[in-house]
N, C-alpha and C positions, 0 to 999 in steps of 0.2 A: 736275297734275289743278284745269282751271279752277273757282273756289267757285262754283258755280251750284247751284240749287236740285235739277237732278236729278243734280248732280255729290252732291251731300250724299245726296238719297234712295238713287242705288248704290251708295253706301260705306258707308252703315247696314244694309242690305239684304245687300251682301256681308259685315259682319263678323257680323251676324244669323247670317246662313246657316252661317259659320265656326265660330261661338260652339256652335251647335245640331246639329252635327255629334258633339260632344262630346270629353272628353280621355279618358284613359286612365292607369289607374293596373295597377302588379303586384302581386298577391297574395303578400305574403312570409309569411302565416300565416293559417290558417283555425280558427275554432272555435264553438262556441255556448254563450251565454249565458244564461239565462231567458226563452229561445224567439226572442234575437235572434243575427245574424251578425254576430262580432266580425272583423274582416280587418286583419291590420296589412298597409300598404301601401308602396309604394315608386315611385319614377319610373319609363319606361319609356326605358331608353336609345335617344336617338336620335329621341324623339319630344317632342312639345310637354309641357313640365312643366306638372303640377298643383299649384297649391299646396293641400297639405291643410290646410286651418284649418274655423274656425267656417262660413263661407262655403259650405260644402258641405252644410251641415245642411237637408236639405228638397229635395236633388237627386236625381233618378232613378237609379239602378243596375242597369245589367245586364250579362248575362254568359251564356257558353254559346255553340257553335259558331253558332247561328244568333239569339242573344240572346234566347233563348227565358225564360231565367231572371232575375231581378231582384227589386226594393224602393225602397224610401225611406229616404236616409241619416238618420237620428236623432239621432245623435251622433258629434262628430269630437272625437278625443285628437290635438291636434294636438301636443303633445309626446312622443307614444309612434310617431307616425304610423300612427296606428288610426282605423277606422271601425265605426260600428254601424249594422246596416241590418235593416232591419223589412222580411222576403222576403213579397212577394206572389207570387213563382211560383218551381218549380224549388228545385233542392238549393244546398248547398256549392259554392262555385270551387275548383278543384286547384289548388295551391301552384306559381306561378309561371306561372298563367293571369292573363288582363286583366281588368280590371271597366271598361264606358263609363259614363261621367259624363254626364247631361246637363242641364244648368241651364236655369230658367224663360228666359222671351219676357222679358227686362227692355228691350229696346229698341224693343220694338214702339210704346210711347206716344210715343215722341222722334219713331218713323217717320212716325207718324199726324200729330203736330204741322206737318212738315215738307209734307205733302200736302196740309193746310190753309189755313184762314186765318192761321193763325199765322205758319206758312213765309212767306207773303207779308210779314206784318207785322215779321219776324224781316229780311229783305230791306230793308225800309224804314227800318227802325233803323240796319243799316247804313253805309247809304246818309245818314243823317242826322249819323252820329258824321263823315263825311267833311265834308258842306257846313255843317254846324252848328260853325263854329270859335270863335266869340265863346261868351263865360259865358253861359247862360239866366238867370242870378240876378247881380245885383252882387256883387261880392267884398269882403267885408266883412272887418273886426278880428274874432278868435273872441272877445275880451272875457278879463278876468283868470281867470274861471274855469276857462279852459283856460293859463292861462300855465307849467303844467308840461311842455306839449309843447313839443319842440323844434323847430329853425324847418323842417326837410324835414316834418317829421309835421305841423305847422301850414298846411303846403302842402298835402299830401295831404288834409285835412280840407278845405281852401277851393276846392281842383280838384272839388269835389262840387257846382259851380255848372256845371260843363259837360255836356254830354249825357250823353258816357261820359269817362271819366278811368280813369287805371289808377297804384295803389301798387306797389312792389315791397317789397319786406319780407325783406331777407336773413335769418339765424339771429341771434336775441339782440337786432333792432335796435326791438321794442317795433310790431312789426306790429299784434298781438293788442289792446292798449293805443290805438294809433293808430285801430282802427276801432270800437274802444268810444267813444271822443271823436266819433268822424265820428256814428256812429248817435243819441249824445245831442245834439250839435249841432243837427242836421236838425231833430230832434224837438222841441228848444226852441225855435228861430230861426223853424220853420214850424210855428204852431200846427195847423193842418191837412192838414199833411202826413201818409203812410201809407208804411212802408218794409216791403218784402221782404225778408228777410236768409236767404241761403242757403248752401250750404256742400257740396261734395264729400259727405263724412261726418256723421255724429252727432257726430262730437267735434267737429268744425270746427264745427259750428252753435252747440253747445251753449257752444263755449269762446267764443264771439265774442258771443253773448247777452248772457253772463255780465258780459262787460267792458262791455257797453253798460249793463247792469244797475247796475254799479258806478260808472259817470260820470256816472250819472245821479243814482246818490245822492251823489257828488262834488259835483255843480251845484247838490245841493238838490230835486229833482225827483222825490222819490217819486210823486207822481200819476199822473206820464207813465208811470211805471216800471209801473203796475198796466195800462197800457195794451197792455202787450207780451206777447205770449203764444207760445209754442213747442209746437207741432201735430206730430202724427207719434208713433209707440208707442215708437220706438228710440233716445230719449233717455236717457241716464245718471240714472235717480231720485236718485241718492246727492249730485248736484251742486245740487239742487232743494229737497234737505231745509229748508233754512233761506229758500228761496225762493219759496214757494209762490205770489205771487201772476202767476209768471212761466208757471203753468198754467192750465188752463180750469177752469171750476169742476166739483168733485169728483176732478179728477185728483189731487192731492196726495194723498187719502187712500188712492187706489188706490195711489202711489207706495209708502207708505208700508207696505202690504199686499202689495206684490211685495216689498221691501227684506228684509222678515222672512222671506218664504219663499225668499229667494234665498240667504240666510245658513244654510238649514238645509238646503246641497248636500250630497247624500251622496257619497264617494268615486265617482271612476268606474268603478272595479274591481267596484261592484256595479252591474252593466250594466242589467237589469231596474228596480232602484230607482230608477238615475238616468235615464233615460228617463221612468219615469214622474212624476218629478219636473220632468225639464226640460219634460212637456207640461203639467203644472199650471203653469208659467212661462208658457210660451210662452202660455198662455189668457191668465192675467194682464196679460202684457204688452201682448197685444191690446186689452183694455180702459183701456189707459193713453193709446190713440190718441183724440182728442175727436173733436166734429162739428166737420170741417175749415169747413164752410159757417156755421153760427153763431160760430164763433171768428174766421173771417176778416172776416165780413162787421162786425163791431163792434170788433176790435182796432186800433190804430193802428200795430203792428210785429208781424207772422208770419215766424217762424224754423223755419225748415224746411231740408230737405235739396233739391239741386236736383234727384234722382231725384223725389223724392215732389212738388215743383212743377211734375215736367213731367206726372206721374200724377195731378195734381189739376189743371191748368192751366186747365179749364173753371170748375172752383168758384173757383179766385183770381182768373180774370177777370172773372166775375159778381160778384165782392164788392169787386172796386175801385173807382177807380183806383188803382194803385201809385205813389206819385210817385218814390219811389226803390229803384232795385236794389242789394244790397250781394253780392257774393256773393267768399266769402273764400276760400282755398287752391285759388286758379280754375285754378293751374298742374295740379291733377288733374282737370279736366272735358275731357272731349274736345270738338272744334273745334264738330261740330253742335250740341251742349248749350250751350257757351259762346254761340254766334251767335244761339240762343233766348233766354237770359237777358235781354239789352234789349228783348227782345219783350214783357216780362212787366211793363216799368212804362215811365216815360216818360226818367228817366235812371238811370244804370248807373254803379256802383263798381266795379272789379275790384281784388280785394287778391291778392297772394299773391308766391311765389319763382319764377320759371321756371327758376332753375337749382337747384331740386328736385326732389321725386319730380312725374314726369308722368304724364299717363295712361298707360292698360293698353289697350293696341290689340292685337288676337289674329289681324286679318285677313292673309292671307298677299302679295296683290296690294300693290305698291309704290305705284302710285297712291292708294288707299285708305288704306292705313297712313298715309302724309302728310299725305291730308285730317283725318283722324279724330284724327292725332295731334297736328295745330295746335293751339293752345290761345288764350285770351283774350289771351295777351301777344304773341303772331303775327298774330292777326286784328286789334287794336284796336292794334296798335303805333301808329298815327297819333295818337291820343288823347293828351292832357296825360297825362305820367309823370313820376311822384317816384319815385325811391330813398331808401328810408331806409337812410344811411350809415354811422351811429352805433350801435354794439351794445354791449352791456354783458354778454355771456356770456361770451365765450371771451378767457381771459388774452390779453397783445397777443403772443407770440409765436404761438399759434395763432392769431391774429384776422391777422397780418400772413400769414402760410402761406395761409391759406385766402381772403384776399382778394387775394394775387397768383394764386392758379390758378384760381379761381373767380370773383371779381370783376373784373378787371381794375386790382386797387389800390384800388379806391372805397371799400373798407369799413374803418372804422377803429374804434379803443375810444373811446366817448363820454365826454370830458372832465371828466363829472360822475363817471362811476365808476373812473377813473382818480386823483381828488382824494379816494376814499373809502377811508378805513381798514377798513373791514368788509371790502368788496370785496374789497381787494387781501389782506387774510388769507385770504378763502376761497377764494383761489386760490394762496396760496402755495406755491413748489415744493417737489417730494421730494426727498430726499437719502438716498442707501443706499449703505452704505460709505463713507458724507464727501464721497461726489460727488452734484453735480447732476442730475437724469434731464432731459432735455429737452423743452421743452413738447412737440413733434410728435417721437418716439421713434422711430425705426426699428430694428429688431429683426430681424438674420441668421438664418435657417435654413437648412440644407442640402435639405432634403427638398422635391421639387416638388409639387405634388396629384397625386391618383389615383382610380379610378374606383371606389368601393368597392359591390360588390353587396350587401353585409350592410346597409350604412346607405344604399344607395339612390341614393347620389349622389357628389361630388365634396367629398373631405375630404384632409386634410395634416394628419398624426400628429403633426408634429415641432411644429407652431404651436401646437395643443392642449397639448401638454404644456409649452410656455415659456408661453402663459398660465395654467396652472395654476402655472410659478413666479411670476411677475410677481404673482400673486394672493397666493402663500404669504408675498412680503417686504412687500406693499403693505397688504392686508387689516387693517383694526383699528387699524396701528401707522400708519399716513397717512390711512387715508381708510377711513370706515364701508364694509361690505358695503352698503347700501343705496343707496351713490352713488356705486358701481361698475358699468357696464356693458359687455356684451362684445357686440360686433356681428359678422354674416358674413352675405354674401349668399345661401351656401349652406344650406341646410336639413340636411343629410346632416352637415356640419361644426357646425352648431348644435348636433346631438344629439351627435355625438362632443365637443363642449367640456363638455356638460353631466353627458357621462358623468366626464370627468376631474377637474370639481369636485364630483360629487355628494359624495364622503366627507366633505371638509373645509369645500367650501363651499356648499352647497344653497341658501343665500340670493343666492346671485351673479346679477345678470340677465343671461342670455343670450336675445340676440334676433337675430331677422333686422331688414336694414336698415329694410325698409320698415315695419316694426310701431313704429318706434323715431324717425319725424320728429314733430316737436314735443315732445319729450323732452329731458331733458339731466341730466348727471352730471358730478362731478370728475373723476372719469377712467373714458376710454371706452378700449378695446382692439378694435382695428378688423381683423379679420384676413380680408383680402381673398382667400384659400385657392388661387384663381388670378388674378392681374393681366391674363393674358395669354385670359382666357376672355370669347369674345363678349357677357357679359351683363355684364362692366366695361369693356366699348369702347365708344367714341361717344358720342353727348350723352348716352343714358339710363345708359350706365355711369358717366359724368363727376358724374351727379348724384347716383347711387348712392352715390359715394364722398363726393361733397362735405354730403349727409346725415350719413353716420357720423362723418367730421370732428368736423363742425360741430356734436356734439353734447357736446362737452368745455366744461369752463369749467377744467381747470387743466393736464391734459395729455391728450393721446391716444398711446397705443402702439400700432404696426402692424407687427404679422410679416411678413416679407417673403422671396423668394429672387429671386436677382437678375434671372431674369426679367420679376417684376413690373414691375420698371421701364422696362422699354417702354412700358406702360401711360404714355400722355402724362401724365395727372391725378397718380398715383403717383408716374411719375417726377420730376414737379413738383415736389410735395409733399418726396420723398426729397433735391431739388434744394436746396431754400428751408433744410428742417432741417440738411442735414449744412453749409451756408454759415451759418446763425445759430448752430447750436450745438456746432462744432467749437472747440476751446479747444487753446490752444499749451501748450507745455512737457512736464510729466510726463504726462499726460491729456490727450493730442493726437489721441487716437482717443475718438470719441463712448463715451459710458456703453451699454453693452447689456446684458441682464438674461440673455441666452445666457452670460454667462461667470459668473455665478453658479451656473448650471447645472452647469456641468462642473467 
């Protein structure tokens, strides 16, 4: 599908139509609590999987032969796959029946942008990125205040002189640190410049803004820091407790009030009380949203999500000009939105990692899926690009495996980390029964994945049991519980693992892979459950595996069955691990925790 305005609008309309058809979940249990309908739900086999998490709160739910019954989802208990509905019409659904879920129209503002003047400007900016091959400003040395940056980090900052540039930041390479330096450098070098700081999520925006604030303090520019502002109501108030200058006047006080109310959260088992508390919290959350027009017209840096910038594009345009637009975690921004980002300013810097999580596209059409699934790294591949290639998260063995499998061997441990005794100590290898655990440890089980009706998805019982054994041997003795993370791409397996760990290790973090991006732990256990699943195959599957493995600092352990190794990424990781950690002599076979369980 050619990239034209008509094609983009058609793809967006197709995606909106598909999404608004709704998704379905099956009722596993049904109850009433304080006037609210409490449903245990599970996936509908053979249908598009609906993620049961907080994003469903506020979504319309309908059921019945003619969808005559329904209400609004007020609360989601993702740990137990429960939704709580405020019923507007009809009675309780039957066990085994299906609930239709209808989200709001979040693509509408983007479609409108492409239909109007901003669509023409986005097309113009794309042409300019191809025509303006020379820098728009002189490329200068950064100066002594930025001497801590590595060579490629310096190049990434200097590339901001071009119409558009890309910074690729694999895990642990200091991408956020570099963005902080970039924002501070631009504000310092160009005293009249103004910046839009964007990201696909509130977490990404908060993280980038705080890094810029840190750098402005580092280069002794606190006055400039006071001109940077976070807008939008869904920032994390905890991160701004000691940085009230980054919030609009009056918002810091409201944030304190919000945190006090948040700390009084009642248990979710008290459904009515919890919903009333959540309603109060939601009302107070809305008050955290400042007057975007007033803030944007006065601030030198405005930080918000991509979706908010699209919604408020007319207000932001009127408050301009914006000389630079920085978009972090750009791999998670769908193609039409990525193309629109440069239209919001004069020069654009995209940052992120195209080898990690990609945009979520739900359209069934291959053409629409291909266009929407493109990211800034595809659409602006012709622009100056810097890949940060020195990382300081992963121990050498993990880095080598990740680098070979996902980054064509370009990723390496930075020399400063290698020379740091504390860094090495924090990543010291574990020894069990006198044997060193491989940095990348594949531990074989014999049971394949099976579909569980009770868990509503695919599970692998032996994997969960093995994970319990691993944590029994390591938690407390070798690594603190809070520095262990268990990851799996399947929600049903996540629930099963939590059930195994609930009695002796309730504090261990068990998460789906999508929720783990941006985090890190000393020990990561990644349970693929079914490496042959379409979910883990192809480019998107490779990205998920990369995210999971690259969270680890000292060790990553992967339970597997032989068929899992037909997955190219898992197969290559296993091959590298076997070659790297195979030892001759008495212990010729690699260490496994499975042997301890027998």
